[in-house]
Structure formats: structure tokens, C-alpha cells
N, C-alpha and C positions, 0 to 999 in steps of 0.2 A: 489260895490265894492270900498274898502278904496284904495287908492293909497298907494307903499311903503313909499313916502314921510308922510304920514301920518301914516303910521304903524309906521313907527322912532321915530317920534315925540310924540308918544304915550307909547314908552317902558321903563320901569326903569333899571337901569344901572346892570351889573354881575361882579362880580371880576374874572379877569383874571387871570390864576395861572401858563401862561407861558411867553413865553421872547416878549415884545410890538410889536419889529420890527416884529415877527414871525406874531405877530395876524394880523397886518398890510399886509403883503404878502399874506397871506392866504386868506384875506378878496378881496384881488386884483383878486385872482385867482378864487373864489368865485362869484365875478363880473365878469369878462370876461367869464366865464363858463356860465352864465345866458343869456350875453348880445350875446354872439354865436350864443343861442339858438332863441333870438329874432330876429337877426339878420337874420338869416335861413330862419326866415317866413317870412321876408320883401323881402328877395330875392327870394325866392320861389313866392311870389307874383309876383315879378318883373320879372318874368320868369328866372332870373339869380340865384338860387340856386336850387339843387337837391335833400335834403336830409334833414330831419328834425327830425329825433329822436334825441331828448336832452337829457340833463341832468338836468333840472330844478328840485329841489328838493333832487339831490343826490349830491350836494354841497358837501357835508360833508366828501364826499372819498379825497378833498383835506388833510384832516388830514391825512389819511392814507400814500398819497406821502409823507406827512412829518416826518412819522417817520419811512421812508426807507431812505437808503442811495440813492443816483441818480444812482449807477451804479448796484442796485440790478434789474434782468430782469423783466420785467413787461409784462402779458399778460392779455388785461384789457376788461371790460364789457363797449358796448358801449353806457352809460350813465355816462363815465371818463370824463367828460371835465376838472371838477377842477382839478382831479389828474394829467391830463397832463399838465396843465398849472402851476401848483406847481412844477411838477418834470423838465420842462422847466424852470422855474424861477431860481430851486437849480443847475441846468447846466448854468447859466450865459445867458440863452436866451432868448430874448425879442420878438421872432416872434411866439409866443405860439399860440396865438389869431390869426394872420393872418395865420398859418398851418390850424388850425380848417376850417376858414371860405374858405380856397383856397380848401380843399376837399369839402365843401358845394359847392363851383362853379364847382366842376370836373376838376379843372384848370391842366393843365400839369406842371405849376411849383408848385404845393404840392409838399413837399418833400420826401412822402413816396410812396404813389401811384402812383402820377405822375397822376391824375385825374381818376383813373379806379373805385374808392372807396372814399368814405369816412369816414377813419379808424383813431384811434387812435395808430398812431405809428412813430416811429423816431429813427433812428440808434445811434445817438448821446447821447439820451436818453435812451437807453436800453428797450426800449418799444417796442416789437414784435406785430407788426400789427394783429389783428383780423379782421374778418367783423362782419356781424350782429350776433354774436355766441349766441347760447342756450347751452352754456355749451361746445360747443365741442371743446374749447379750451384747458379744463382742464386737458384731457388727455397728451397733450403737454407742459403742464405746471408740471405734475408731471416727464415729462420725462427730463425737463428741472434741474428741484430738483435735480433729481437723479441721474445726469451728472455732478453736480458741485464736488461732492467728486469724480464720477469715474474718470473725467480726469485728475485729481489730483493721484489717485493711479496709474493710467498708463503712468505717464507720460508725456501728452498731455496739450498744450496750450489751454487754454480755455478762451474764450471772456470775464468770469464772473471773479469776485475777489475772492479769497478764500474763504473768509467768508461772500458773498453774500447767499442772502436769493430770494428767486422766490414769486413774490405777483401775483394773477390772482382771480380777480372779477367777478361777476356775477349776477343774481337778483334769486330771492326766488321761481319764477315760473320755472324758470332753474336749479335750486336744485334738482328739483324732478327727472329730464332729466337722463336716463341712462348714457349717460357719464359722466355725474357730479358723480354718485353714484357709478360708474366703475373707477374713477381717486380717487375718495378719498378712497375708498377700495383700491386698487391699493399701493397709497402712505403709508397707514397705513400696509399693508400687508410688503411693504419693511421696515417699520421703526420697526415692531413688532420683525422684527429678525436681527435688529443691524443696519440695513442699514441707514445711513443718509438721510434724506428726508426734508430739508429745504422750506417747503411750508408754506406759510401765504395765505390761502382761504378766501375770503372776499364776504360773501355775502349781498349786498344790498336788504335790503328787505323792500320793499314798498308795501308789501302786496296783489299784484294785477299783473298778470299776463295781458297785452293786458284789456282784460274786466273779466277774472275769479279770483275769490278772491282766498287768500291762507289763510289757517284758521290760526286764530290767536294763536299765540305760536307752529304753526306746524315746523318752522326750528329750533327753543331751541329743540320741543322732539323729531326733527328726528336726530340733531347733538348735543345736547346740553351733553350728556351722554353717548357718543361714545368712548368705551374703546381705550386708545391709542392718542384720538384726543382731546388735550387743547382748552377749549372753551372759546371763551369772547365774550361780548356783550355792545356795545354801539350805544348811541344816536346819530344818524348822523346829526341830527338837533341842536346838543348841540355840539359847536367845541370845546370847551375846554375839552368835556367828551371824543369826540370821540378822539382827540391828546391823549390823557392819557391813553384809553384803546388801540389804535392803537399801541402806542409807548411799551406799556407792551406785547402786544401780537409781535409784529416784534421783541421786546429783548428776548422772550421766545425760537421763531425760530430760531433767530443767535445764541443764546448761548448752546440752546438743539442738532440744528440740524433735530428739529422734527417737523411734521405737526401742525397748530394750524389752527382754524376755528372762523373767528370775524363774527359775524352778526353785519351790521351795520344798525342800524333802520332808514330808510329815508321815504320821502315822494313823490309823484309824481305829480309833476305840468306839466300844458301845456299838460297833456294826454301823449298818449304813444308815437303818433307820430302828425305831422301836419296834417294829414286827420282825426285822430281820434275826435270824438264826443262822450266826457266822459258822457254828461247830457243824452246820452242813455243805460247808465248802472250804474251812480253815481248819488248820488242826492246833492243836493242843498247845504243842511247842511254837506255832507260830505265832498263835495268839498270846503267849508269854511273853515271845520275845518285843512283841509292837508293847507289850505292859510295861516292859524294862524301860523303853524308848518315851514314855510318858513325859512330855515336854514341861507339865509341872514340875516334874524329878529334875530333871534340868535346870530350870530356873531356881528350884531349891538350892541346887548346888552354887547357882550364884550368890543367894543369900546368905548360906553361911559364909560365902568368904567375905561376902559385905559385912561381917559380924551379926547377924541373927544364930539365935539359936535355934535347935531342931526344934524347941518345945514352942519357941515364937512362930515358927513357920506351921506349924501343924495348928497353932491357934488360930492363926490368919485364914488357915484352910477351914478350919472348924464355923469361923466369926463365917464365912462367906454363905456356906451351907445353910447355917443359921438362917441368913439373910433372904436367900433365894425362896427356902421354906414357907419363911414368914411371908414373904411378898405374894408366893404362890397361893398361899392359904388365903389372904386379902382379896386377891382378886376373883378366888373363885366363885362364880355365881355371880359376876358384875353382867350387866347386861350385852345381848348381843344383837347383831340387826334382826329384826323382827317382822320383816316386810319386805315382798319382793321390790315393790317402791323404793324402800330407804337401799336396797342392796344393789339395785341399777341405776342411782341417783346420778353418780358419775358419770353415766353414758348417756343423760340424756341429750336431745339434739337441742343447737342453742336456739335460743330466743330471737326471732324476725328482728323486732327491732334492735337488739343487740347486735345483728350481723346489719343491718341495713345503716348502722352509723358509720359501720367501719370500710363502707364499699369504698372500692378506687375509683380515684377520679378519670372520668372518660372521656377520649377524644372524639369531638362531634364528626360526625360524617354521613353522608344520604351516597354513597357508593356503593355499589352493590357488590356482595361480596361471597365470595365460595365459603363453607364451611371451615377449612383450612385457614382461608383470607382472616376468619372472623376468630378464630382462636389464637392467629399470629396477632392478630391489632389486641384482642385482650390480655395476653402477657406483657405484649409492649406496655399497655395500662397499668398493670399491676408493678411491672419494673419500676416504670415512672412515678408511682404511687407513695410504693413502700421501697426503702431503701434496704431491708432484710429482705427482699425475695431474693431467689436465686433460681436458676432454672439449668437444669443438668440431665444426662443419662447419654445413651451411647447415639453418637454423630449428632448429638442435639446446636454443636457448635459452629466450626466453621462450615459444614456442609449445609447445617438447617434445617435436619432432621431425614429418614429417608423420605418421605412425602413434604418436605416442604414446609412444615407446619412452624418451625422456629426460625427458619429463613432470615437472617439479616439483625437476630436480637443481640447477637454476641459484638457485632460492629457497634451497633448502639451502647450497648449498655457495658459492654467488657468481657474478656476473659474472666475475671474473678466472680461472675454474677451471672453468666450462660456458658456453661463449659461442657467438656466433655468426658464421662468416666471411661473406667476399665468396662468390659464387657463379664459383668458380673450383676446379676437382681440382685443377689441379698447384700453385696455391700451398696449397692445404688441406693437402696431403702433403707441400711443401716444409716449412710452417709444421711439421709433423710431423717433419721430421728433421732441421731446425733444432733446435727442443723438444729432443728425444731426447738429441742432441750434446750440449746445455748442460745436462744433470742434468735435465731436468724427464721424465716421463713422460706421450706424447701419446696419446690415445685419439681421432682423428680420427674423422668418420664421411661418406661418400660417399653418397649420398643414394639413389642406384639403380646397382646395377651396370654398368645399358649407360654411366654417366657416368664409370665409371674407364677407359673406354679413351681418354680425352681426356687421363690423366695416367699410364699402367700404366709410362712408363718413368722417373717418379721412382721407382716400387718396384723394377724392374729394374735401372734402370743407376745408383741413386743409393742407395737402403734397404738391398736384398740385397747389393750389393757392397763396402758403406764396412766391414764386417768383414774380407773379403776382401782388401783391397787394402791396410789398416791392421793386419794380424796379431791384429785384435782390441784393438789398442790404443786403437782409435776404436769406436764403434758407437753405434746409432740405434734404441733401444728404440720399440716400435709397437705398438700393437692397434688395425689400421684394420679397421671395423667397415661392411658394407657390406648393403643389403637388397637382394635379390635373389630370381635364380630367377622362375617363371611363377606362374598358376592364380589369380592377382589377380582378385575378380569384381567388376565394373561401373568397372574402372580397365585398362583393356587398352593395346594396343600394345607394340612392341619394345622400347619406352625405359622401361617398366616393367613388364614380364616381359622379365627378359634371363638366357637360361641360359648365354652363353659365360664362360668361366672357363678357358680352355686356354692363356691368357695367365698365369695366375695358377702354373700347375701346374710350366710350365716356367721359373719364374724356384727356382735353388738357393740352399737355406737358410730359406727361409723356411714358417712355419706356418699350413695352411691349416684352419680348423675350421670344421665345416657341422653345425650341432647341429640336432636337430628337434624335438624332447623339451623344455619349460621346465626341467626341473632338473637337464637334459645343459648345455642353453644357460648357467645360471647358474655352474655347475663348470665347465666350459671355459672360458668367459669369466675366471673365477678363476686360471684354468691358464696361459693367454693373460700375463694381466697380471703373474703372477709370473715367468714366462718372460722376458718384457721386464725387467722390475725387475730380477733375479739374473743375467740370461747375454746382455742385449742382442739378444734375440730379437725378428724384426719377424713378426708374425703378422697374417693377414687373417681375419677374422671373419666369416662369410657367414652372414646371417639370413634366413630365409625369410619372405617379406610374407605369403603365402597362411596359414601358419600363427600368425602373430603375435598374434591374437586370438581362435583356437581354441578351442574349448573340449571339442569332441566328438567321438569317434573313429567308432563304431559308429553308432548312434542318436541322433536329436537329442533332447538333454537328458541323453544319459550323463554328463556331463562327465569322460570318460577321456583326456583331452587336455590335462587340468589334472594339475599336480603339486605337491608341495611342495617348498620351498626345499630345495636338497641340503645335507646334513652332510658328505658324501663327496666327496673329489677325481675327478677324471677324469683321468689322467695324457693325456700330448700322445701321439698314436700306438695307444690303445685302443679298441676298438671296443664296442658292447654289444649283446648276442644278446639273441632273444626266442624263448621257444617251445622246445620240444623235439624237434621233429619229427626223422624220420632220413631221409625221402625226396628232400628238396629244401633245398638253402639258398638263399634269395632275399639278395642282394647288393645294399645301398640305402643310401641317404643322404636328408637334407632333404625334402621334399615326397614323394619313393618310402615314408619310413617308414610314413606313416600308410595310403595307398595297400596297402603291400605287407601289413601287419599284417592289413586287413580280407582282402586274398587268404587268406591263410594262415587266418582265420576260417573260409574257407569250403573250405578247398580241405587234407584231412588230410594229415599227413607233414611240414610245409613249418614249416620254421624261417628266422627274420627277423635279420640282420645288419647292423646300423645301424652303419657303416663311422665315424662323428664326425669322422674327422678324412681329409683328404684328401689332405695333406702334412704328414707322413710318414704313408705309409698303415699301419692297424694289420697288420701282414702276419701276424706269429703268430695272431691272430682269425680272419684270412681263411684262413689255412691250415689251423687245426683247424676251423672250420666248415664248410671244403669238404670237408675228410676224413672227416669224419661224416658227412656223405650222400651223398658220391660226384656228386652234381649239383649245379650253381651256375648260377643265372640270375641274372643282371645287371639291376637295374632302375634304369634310368641316365636323370634327370630332362633330364641335360644333352645336347647334340647328336650323333648317331653318328659324326661326325667331329669328330675332336679334344675327344669327349669323356672324363668320366672313367673310362666303362667299358672303353677300351682298355686305359689303366694297370692296370685292375684286372687284365683276362684277362691282360695280359703277365708281370704280376707273377707270378699264378697259374703261368703256363708257365714262366717263369723260375726256379721254385722246383720245377718236379718234378711237380707237379700231372697227372693223369692221367684222373680223371675228367671227364663229358661236362660241356658248356659252351655258355650262352648269354645271349642279350643281348636286353632292349631297351631302346630310347633316344626321344629327341623327334627328331623330322625334322631333317635339314640344310636347315633356314630359319630366317628371322626370325616371332617372334611377331605376328600379326594380329588386328587388333581385334576385339572380339566374339566369338560363337561360333566363329569360324572359328579360334581359339586350340585349341580341342580338338582339329581336325587335324592339328597338328603338335608337339602336346606329348606326353611320353609319358600315357599313361590307364592308369587300373586294372585297365579291362577286357582292356588288351594285357599289362598284366601276368600275370592271371588265365590268359588264353589259351595264354600261355606256360608258365606254369608245368604246367597240366593236359597240354599235349602234352609236356612231359618227362618227364612222371610215366606216361604212356601205354604 
């Protein structure tokens, strides 16, 4: 294998069509990226490095950074070392290489994630951190691009300049992922309607995803003739050509405020990651051919053409190698995160006092309201109080939602703030993520809980992780409203009666609100809104469909499930107790609350605790009410396996509760159509039978 020096000495000069000083700076960034990769492998061999997915062969992305403004928000592929170093130099930072290696070392002094992951991100560089992205960041990138103009339209301050464009990069294998295809479709859907969508999509095509080849020409076939999407193609191993084409693409997006797709042809050197043995699936001839296309050699040709000697080019290479190894040695043994509390600090729930100070103004009213009416009024108060708030989702605008919950809001606050989206949950959440990180306050709606499962990774991998991987330098405030649970009459089946919320309960850092009463719903929505605005909190607001329009509790016409609009707050993690029974505590939430209250009216000695919050659980209230009676029955409308009751019982046991425990739940089944649904859903009779059994 020939060395880099030998290859350079055999090169012919090539004319450089741009500024010579720029050429020198881009070569420096490319060298830094390459030697960061090599240093990472050395660090791993020494036990001081923990991440080796590198950028070798992709150094042509330095040209993309050079074609942009340093204030253009960037959401980057994990092979973006040269882009990162170019952007750092544009911003006057000389610490880019150290930043990368601090991430490899999982050092707490790393500036963005603080040792939680090796990511390309830094707030001062307008680089929003992403982890090992398989295109999951593209919906957010689309959301940021949408929000650039929407912030200006609403008169809301934006962290990005008015003429900014958004760049997001990804690999050729990731271009096939549903999040990529959905996000690109959503961007084109918006642009087709005349909405500004200044998004530059950069596909770094090295022809292989780990070991699976991308067919030659596939990216062009898939995206090269897409109506509404301007397509550019550049050779990333040729810095001059890449810079020219990237500049043309960026200029198109900036001038036209429309999306463009830049395919950057690259090669992959050093394998997928440190543990990858490429010879298991690539031939020696193929590997050798890629080495001849090393982008550093391509840049060396231009340096020769600009008057540098081969010895000077090699010396720059060797100097950067020495610099990288020196930094790697210096940071070996730097402090790493040393406690669970420190690791999880960015995931903490917001302080009660902070949230209370940010609560929206309320419209006084003594009129009795249904759950639907109360949520509607709460959303109206939020929109009136927070100019950056937006409500969006399928059918929420002119129709006012499938159940009328958002009825009239668009008429009062206008389509820029209350609007319909396309039917794609990943894009709805991506829009919310991009809006939140751009200074807006999104209230997206997922029409049914069952539809969330198409897009739940936008919560797990993107929404909840951003504060974690940026040490709260970035946040994506959001209140996600979801119509869910079972017991609908006349509209059944598992897609409209879904009780699967286990996927939400194991996401660290998110708040899960589950109101049952109208007054609680409004107050809790205000709390979630204030937490988002003040602390960047991501909240999921689960609305029981079957209770939307319910008026009665015990008897027809009693109107006891109506309530006045609240004038008191409901803090996160505080439950609500009904009754003063001393023999049994029924712990429940959602549809279980009215069922349990009716049981309590027939069975003496029973009190009911409505959890209201499923994350964080109201532990203090739970322990107090459990200890008061010494008997706890959990009435859980979710499934027996993976349902809420498991967490409740575990919490009681973990805190030393020694009284009697029992639970009743829905069956481990999808919800069928018609009357058969009652065979698998938790019933009032089941709760009563279990309560009497515990008391006998």
C-alpha cells in the first residue's frame, strides 16, 4: 500500500478556480477530519477513545460548509468532520479538532454533549447536534426550514437570520428510510403550495450502507427528476467541482426559498467504523480503487496547481497528524461523567416555580364545560398569551378536529397559527421539532394514539434526546396532543381505540399528562404549555376520546362530569383525590376515573386517586393515599403487559409500601370492533368485583 506522501509525489497539478486562501483553509479542515479519524482509532487502542465512525472519504463536505453562511442552521450526518471543522474556522474557532476528539474521549469538557456522545454540534456554530442518525433528523430539518419564514410572519424572534437556509446531510442508504422520504415529501408538499422551504438536502453517496451496496445511479433515479425538487450532482472527491456545485445549490435555495437536493459523490475509507472488517464484503480491487479517489489527493492536485510543492503539502499532512495525536494524548484521562444524576441532569423535569411564572393568562368563566370544550378554551388562552404558539395537525383547522376540539381556533387566530398538515405523523412531529428549536411553541396533534406508532422515534430519538445531547443548549419545546384510549361508542376497532402507551412511558425526560375531568384538562394543558415555554419541556397530552363530550357521571342528565373553567394550577406530578374512604384506595387515570368514582359510590370505604400524570408519577400522593387505607387497587385501562399498572406497583414496592396490592387491567389484546371490545377493555364491573374482594 502506497503512503500518502508517495501518492502526492506522483500527482499532476490541477487548476483551482477559487480563492487560494480558501483552498488552504479547506485542505486544513479535510486534514483535521482525516486525522481525527485516525486519532480516534489510536485512542480506542489505548482505551481512551470510545467512538470510531469516521468521515474518511467524505471530506468533500468541507465544500458544502464553505458554500454556506456560518449562521445557516445545520443538521449533519455522522461523517461530517470536515464540514464541522470548516464551519468552526468560518466562526473564528481554532478548537474544532479538539471538540471532535473530546467527543471521542467522552470527556465532560466536550462543548455540546458534555461526554454523553460523540456528536457534531455546537451552539455558536449553528450546528444542531444529531446522534447516529439514520435520516431521523430530516423531519426536524424540514421543520426548521418551515419555521424560518413562519417566525417572521408571526413577528416572533428567531435564532436564525431572515435569509438563512437549512442544510441537512445523510447517506445514500439513509435516503431510502421512511423518515427521509417522508421529510422530503413534506418539504415538497409545502413548497408546492407556495410556502417558503429553504432546505438544502445533501446526500453523501459513498455507494454502500455498512455492507449493503446502493445500486449505481439509484439516488439520481430516486431524486434526480422529482417535480419541485431542484437536483444537483457533484463529485465530492474533487474539491473544486464540489465547491462550485454546492455554491450553486446553496444560492438556488437562498434565492428561491425552495428545497434542493445535492448528491455529493464520496468514497468510504477506513470502513464503516473501527470494528468493521471491509475485506469480508469488499474486494481488494474495490478498496484500492476507492483509495485512489481519496479526496485529500484531489485537493493536493489543486494545491500543486496553486504553487505549493509536494513537500509542503506532505508537511501540512504530517503537521496535522502530529497536532491530532498531541490533542489525543492531552485529553486522555480527562474527567468523564461519573454519576447517574450527572448523566441524566438534562432530562430533569422542570421546576414548579419556573413553570408557575410562565402560565398563560386565563379567560374567567363559570360556564360548565365538557372535556372537549375545556381543552378548546385552554388552547385559545395559550394562543392568546403566547404569540409564538401554533396548533397544527390533520383536520385541526377549518374542520376543527375530528371531535371538534380545535373548532373555531383558526377563525380567531388565523391559518398561520392554526393549520392543517399533510397526513404523515413523522412530518407532523418533525415540523414540531423544527419549530421548537426555532423559537416557536408547537402544539401538534396526532389524530389517534394508534397513529403515533408510525412516528414514535421522533419523540424517543429526536425530541427527548436533544436537551440530553446538547446539555440544554438546544431544546425543542412541544405539547403533543393525542386523542386516545378506548370506550368510543359507534366508532370502534383498534386504530380508534388504542391503549398502548408503553412506548411513551420509557422515554426519559418527557412529561405524560392524562387528564380525565374538564377542569383538570385545561389546567394541565396550561401547565404543559408553561413548562414548554419556560424550560423546553416535551409533553405528551393524552386526551380520552370517550370523555370528550361526556356530561353525566352517575345518572343520565346529572351533568356531574361537567366542570367550570379552572382558576387554579395543576403542577406536574400531582394527583387528585376523591372521597375520604379509609378502607381501600383505587388508583386510576383517564376513563378509569369516572368508572372508579361510580364504584366508590356503591362500595363503602373507598377513595379514588386520579394520577393525572403518568410521567412523572405523583409519587408523594400515591404513597400518601396508599398508606392511608393500607389497600390499593390499581384500575388500569391499558394492557396488563406493558401497561401503567406495572409502574405503579413497582413504585409502591420500591418506596417500601407493605400493604395489600391488586390490579385490574385491559386484556393483552387489540381492541376489536363492536360489542366485542367490552370483552377486552377494563370494565366498571371488573373494578367493583375486585374492590369488594379486597374488602371482604
